[in-house]
C-alpha positions as CSV (number, residue, x, y, z in Angstrom):
1,M,3.3,-6.4,22.6
2,T,5.0,-2.9,22.7
3,L,7.1,-0.7,24.8
4,E,6.3,2.9,25.3
5,N,7.9,5.1,22.6
6,E,8.7,2.1,20.4
7,V,7.7,2.4,16.8
8,V,5.1,-0.3,16.0
9,N,4.8,-1.6,12.5
10,V,2.1,-4.2,11.8
11,D,1.6,-6.5,8.8
12,L,-2.1,-7.4,9.0
13,G,-2.8,-10.7,7.3
14,C,0.9,-11.2,6.7
15,G,0.6,-14.9,5.6
16,K,3.9,-16.3,4.4
17,R,5.3,-12.9,3.3
18,K,5.6,-10.7,6.3
19,Q,7.3,-7.3,5.7
20,E,10.8,-7.1,7.2
21,G,10.7,-5.3,10.6
22,F,7.0,-5.8,11.0
23,F,4.9,-7.6,13.6
24,G,2.8,-10.2,11.7
25,I,-0.9,-10.9,12.5
26,D,-2.9,-13.5,10.6
27,R,-5.7,-16.0,11.3
28,F,-3.7,-19.0,10.1
29,P,-0.6,-20.3,11.8
30,M,2.5,-19.9,9.6
31,P,6.2,-19.4,10.3
32,E,6.1,-15.7,9.7
33,V,3.0,-15.1,11.9
34,D,3.8,-13.5,15.3
35,M,0.2,-13.4,16.5
36,L,-2.9,-15.5,15.6
37,A,-6.1,-13.5,15.5
38,D,-9.5,-13.8,13.7
39,I,-9.9,-10.2,12.5
40,D,-13.7,-10.8,12.2
41,L,-13.7,-10.8,16.0
42,G,-11.5,-7.8,16.4
43,I,-7.8,-6.9,16.0
44,P,-5.9,-7.5,19.3
45,L,-4.1,-4.2,19.4
46,Q,-4.0,-1.5,22.0
47,D,-5.8,1.7,21.1
48,D,-3.6,4.3,19.3
49,S,-0.6,1.9,19.3
50,V,0.3,1.3,15.6
51,D,2.6,3.7,13.7
52,M,2.6,1.9,10.3
53,L,0.1,-0.7,9.2
54,F,0.7,-2.8,6.0
55,S,-1.9,-5.1,4.5
56,S,-1.9,-6.7,1.1
57,H,-4.6,-9.0,-0.3
58,F,-6.2,-9.2,3.1
59,L,-9.1,-6.8,3.6
60,E,-11.2,-8.4,0.9
61,H,-11.5,-11.5,3.1
62,A,-13.0,-9.6,6.1
63,R,-16.7,-10.5,6.6
64,D,-17.5,-7.0,7.8
65,L,-15.2,-4.5,6.2
66,M,-16.5,-1.5,8.1
67,F,-16.0,-3.3,11.4
68,T,-12.4,-4.2,10.4
69,M,-11.7,-0.6,9.3
70,R,-13.0,0.7,12.6
71,E,-10.6,-1.8,14.4
72,I,-7.7,-0.6,12.3
73,Y,-8.6,3.1,13.1
74,R,-8.9,2.2,16.8
75,G,-5.4,0.7,16.9
76,S,-3.8,3.4,14.8
77,A,-1.8,6.1,16.3
78,Y,-2.3,9.7,15.3
79,Q,-0.8,10.2,11.8
80,V,-0.5,6.4,11.2
81,R,0.8,5.4,7.8
82,F,-1.4,2.7,6.1
83,E,-0.3,0.9,3.0
């Protein structure tokens, strides 16, 4: 998904409204979605790879919020920005 030294911005649960310049991950296929993934099974991101993670109206749908937050932390680079 990424090249070394490339800034990686992820819109987790992007749905129909992916943020401009972001890589969209969602569990449902839609035109804006770049990668399909069921976050309840894990987030398909390399460790320490995400520089900015955006998520809106998404985390409340996770079956196990603590697991999802650990997955976000695992994929987040040092000093990640999370909105």
